[in-house]
N, C-alpha and C positions, 0 to 999 in steps of 0.2 A: 502491751495490752497480748492478750491469749486470745486465738481463735480454737472455738471447738467443733469439732463433725461428729456426730452421734448416726451410728450404723443400728438401723431398724427403729421401727415406730411402731412397737405395740407398746405394751403394757407399761414397761419401766422405760425406752427410748421416749415416749412422748409424756411422760414424767419427766424425764431430766430437761425438755425443752422447757417442762410448764415450771419446773424452778428455777432454771438457770433465768426464765421474762418476767417470775412473780419475783424473783428477790434478788436480780440482779443487782440493783443500787446496794446493797446490803451484803452480798458476797465482793464486790467491787473494794469496798469501805473496808470490809475484815484482811483481804491480802493484797491492799494497797493501788493496786493494779485490777485491769477492766479485763474482763473473760466474755466473749462476744459469739455467739451461735453463728456460725458460717454455713453450714451443711447437715443434711439430714438425708441419709442413705436407705432407701426401701426402695422393693420393687414395685411397689404401687404409687400412687397420685391420690393426694388428698387437698380436690379444690372446694372443698370447704370449711378444711383447718387454717387455722392464724398463721401457721408453719409450713402454708404449700410452697413459697416463694425460697424457701430451704433447701426444698426436696430435689434429691438427682436419683441416677439410677446404675449410676457409673461409681467405680469404686477408684478406678485410677484418675479419676478430676482430681477426687481428696488426696489419693498418693499424693499426685503431681504437683499439689498446690502450695508451695513454701509458706504460705502466709499458716496452714494448718497446724498448730501446734500440739494439740491434744486430740486426740481419736476416743470417743465413748465407744466402747463395744456390746449390742445390748441384745445383737440376733439370737444366741443361745446353741445349744449344740457345741461338735468339735472337731467340725469340717470346714465350710464355707468363714467360719467364725477364725477358727484357726489361722485360716489361708491369710485374710484380710489383717490379722492382728499379725503376722509376720508380715506381712507387707511395708505395714506401717509404723513398726519397731524396726525395721534396716533402713527407713527413710527419715530417721531420727524423729519420729514423732512419737511420742507419750501416749501411751493407751490406760483406758481405762477402764473396768470390765467387772460385768453382774454375774459373771459367766462361772458357775462353779463345777459343769466337768469340765471346761477349758481349763481351769485351774487345776481341778484335783489331778485332769490326765495328763496336762502338759506343763502345768508351772515352773518347775524346773528350768527345763529348755525356752520360757520364755523371757524370765526371770534373766539369761544367760545374755539372750540373744537384745534384750532392753542394755544390760550394762556395755555390751558391747557397739550399740548407737549411740550411746551418752541420752538414754530417752527412759523418763520411769514406766514400772507396771504396776499397778495398784486394782487392786479386789476387794475393799472393803466390804462391799456388799454383795461377794458371793457366798458367804454365809453370815445369817441373821437378818437378812432384809436389813431394816434400818437400827437395829441394836450395834450399836459400836464394839465389836471386839478381833477382827485383826490387829486392828494398830494398839489396844492396850493389850494385847497379849507380845505383841513383839518389842514393845516399847513400856510401858507402864508398868510391867511385871519384867522386866528384863531382869531384875537380881533377886528373880526367885527360880529355884531349879523344879520345873512343872513334873508332877508327879501322876497326874489324870485328872484330862478332861471330860466331863459327862455332862449330857444335854437333850434336850428337844428341840430336836432340828429341824422337823418338819412342822409347819402348821395344819397343812391338809390331814395328816395324820392324828396330829394332836384334835384338832377340831371333828373327826368322828367318832376316837375314841370317848373324848366329851359326851358328844350326843348317846352314844351307845350308856354311858354312864348313867347321865341325867336324865335323859329321856327314856330309856331302856328299847331304842331302836335298836335294831338287828342290821350288823356289820354292812349287809346289802343296802338297809333303805340309808342310813347314816349317809354312805358314800353319795346315794343319790341326791338327797340334801345338800352333800358338800359342792355336788357338781352345778345344782340350781342353783345355790348360794355365788357363783363362782369362786371355790375356794379349790375347788378341783378340776382337772383337765377334762375333756371327753375319753381320752386315753389315761387315766389314772397309774399306772403300772411304774412309775417313777417314782409316786408318792410311797403308793399301798403296798408297796414289794421292798421300800425302804432304799431305794439306790441313791434317792436325794438325799437323805441324810445322811447316807455314806460318803459321797461326796465332799459334803460338810464336815464330817469327823474327821477326814485326811487332810484335808487343809488345813485343819487346827491343829493335829497333831506333826504336820512335815513344821508348822512355824513352832509349838511348842517344843520341838523335839529335835528340830535341826536339821534333818534329811526327808525326801519325799517319800513318802507309804500314800502307794499308790489304792486305788479302790479292790483292785482283785486279789489285795492284799487284808483287806477287810471282811472278815464273814458278814454277811446282812439274812437277817429275815424281818420280814415287813406284819404287816397287821392282817393278811386277810386270815388268817387263821381263828384269831381272839373270837369267841362266841362269846354270849352273853352271859352262859354259864360261866365262862371264865370270870367276868365282869360279878357276876354274881359273889361265886365264889370270895375272889379281891376283897370288895364291900364286906362279908361277913369276917373278916380276920382284919381290917381297917387299915386294906390298902386299897390303891386306884392303881391301874396299868396304863405304863407309859411306853411309849416308843423312844427307846433313849441309843444316843449314839454316845460309845466310850471309847477313849485311847490313854491307855494304861502304859508305863514304863518298866519294865518288871527290872530285877535287879541285876541282871544279864545285861542293860541296856538296853533291850530291842521293846521295840513297841507291839503291844496287841489292842488293834482298831478292832471295835467290831459295833453292832448294830441291832437290836432285838427288840423287843418287849420285853419288861421289868414289870413285876411288881414294887410297887414305892410305899412306902409306910406314910401316912395320911400327913404324919407329923412333918415329914419331910417336904422344904419350899416347893420342890419339883411336882409334888401332888397337885398344890393348889395351882399349877400351871392349867389353864387351860382355854377352848377354841381355835384359835387360831394364832395364838401368843406363842413364841419359843424361849426357853431360859437355858443358860449356860451355863454352870459349874465349872472352875476351875481349882485345884489343888495347888497352893504352893508353897514351899518349904521352911518360907518367909512369911507370906499374908496370910497361911491355911486358905478355907475357903472363901473364892471371890465368886458371886453370881451376877451374872447381866441377864436380864431380864425386858423385852418387848415384844409388838408385830416384825413376824421374821419374814413379812411379807407383805407383800401391796403395791401398789404405784409410788406411793408418793412417800411411804417410809423408806423402801426399797430406793427412789430417784434421791432422798435426801443424804445417801451415805455416797451413792456417786457421784453425786457434786459435793459432797467433802471433798472426794478425791480428786475429783477435777481441780478443786481451790487448792490441794497440796499439789498436785503436779504443774499447775500455775505458778506458783508459789516457790517453786524448785526447779524451773526451767536450764536454770545454771549450776544447780547440783542436785540431779535428779534421784530420786528417791527408791533405796532397795529394802521391801520387806521380803527375804529371800530365804531359802534356804541351802542345802545341800542335794546332791544326788541320791538320787534310791539305789535299792539294792534288795538281793532277794536278805542280806543279811540285816538288815532295817528290821523289816515287822516281820512276826510273827504269829499261828492264831492262838485265840484266846482261851487257847486247851488246858493248860494250867491255873486259869483265874477261877481258885475257887470262890465259890458263894453258899448261899442256902437255895432252894427251888422249888418252886411251887408244879406241881403236879395234876390233871386232871388225866384219868386212867381207865377204863375197863376194867376192874376189878374187885375183886373181894378185899373186905377189911382184913382178911386172913393174909391173903398174898400179898398185900402191903406191908403187912407188920412181922410176914416173913423176909423181906429186901429191905424194910427199914423200920427194927423195932420200937424206933422212938419219934416216929410221924407225929405229926400234930393233923388228924385228920379234919377237914372242913366241912360246913353243911348249906344248904342252900335250898328254898321253896321250891318244890316241882321236879328235884333233883330223879331222875329217873332208876330203876332198879340195874345194878350193876355198876353203876358211876362212881366212883371214888375220886374226891380231892383231897389233897393233903399237900403239909408242908416238912420238906425234910430239916433235921435237929441238923444243926452245926454246918460245915460248910463241903461241898465237892466239886472235885472238879468235874465237867462235863465226861472224857472217856469215864471218870467213877462212876458217876452216875447211870450212864448209858450201860455200864454193867448190872448194876442192880436193875434196871428198868426191864432186862429182858424178859423175865417172866410176866408180865406185865403187857397192857396196850395203851400204850399213852397215848392221849388225843391234843393233849395242851402241854408244854414243857418252857417254863419260863423261870427267867434268874430273877434273885429279889437282892433290891439295891439295900445293900446294909447300911451304907452310913451317905 
């Protein structure tokens, strides 16, 4: 029997408790052993919850209980969650987490700590919510040399962009709607400025390429600068705007990881991913392109992935599982300045000014465009520094990459 403690009884933590209770017999049958909830750690009491008898307020009670085999960390952040994770691992307890910030910033050190103390550290739910991606990337695609990962990694921003595209809502109104529907936090900064997607692409890059890629090494741009004008221009050329996280391994072996809005061709499967859904494409030299799609967040989808890791940890208590990577460093990742692509530009400039800088540009049109506004697509591909050199004579308002494959 494996006994479990859940740290944090918020959306994900309560979902984990619910799945353990609802699917207990199924879980036990699958792993040929019992999994039993023993504690729930939270600063609050939940007197009206059926899980009230499990609630404790002192982590030391969990840390010192030899019966607790698995700790589920759903607190979030990288402060108290990191402290409790380290203490649990030093006590020889396996840790399962959905905390993408903690894994992205400190995953390498925590995995080493787990190995030192004979415990597992599993984090399937840290990327893609209920979408299985971590284990398939590490195990099912292990025979491939991965060259690129690209995906819609944040459901909040994808919902906002979908409402801008489908309903014509300005960014601010679409954000308010997302908050009203519970898809965005009251402080949505981590989502709309791309930080959440950045953490996730760094975790995927670390797994795929074998060394820790830190969020500080991944330039990040969110969607707060996307205007309805950009949506209209994208539609005029058969494309949609999506916030993508990308990680590319160059011929020099170094990783280019970044997050930014892209124009995606309407025929590309990523263009059809709407609302709060996520999709992740993996390019391997043997398998080609593989796409993982599903709900990237939410109480039960995320809890599903967490409980799957709990089952794996329970099944592997005598032989801990390590989905790990090597140490990071300045030699691991470089800025994506040399990643060439075609570009979309919206600028305050005349057609003559654009033609002078971009003789082969394709001009775009939209209804109601003000005088002096010009939007175009570059011909061929350019690196960002080369593009910026040509934009000096213009006044750009939006500059987005175009996803070409």
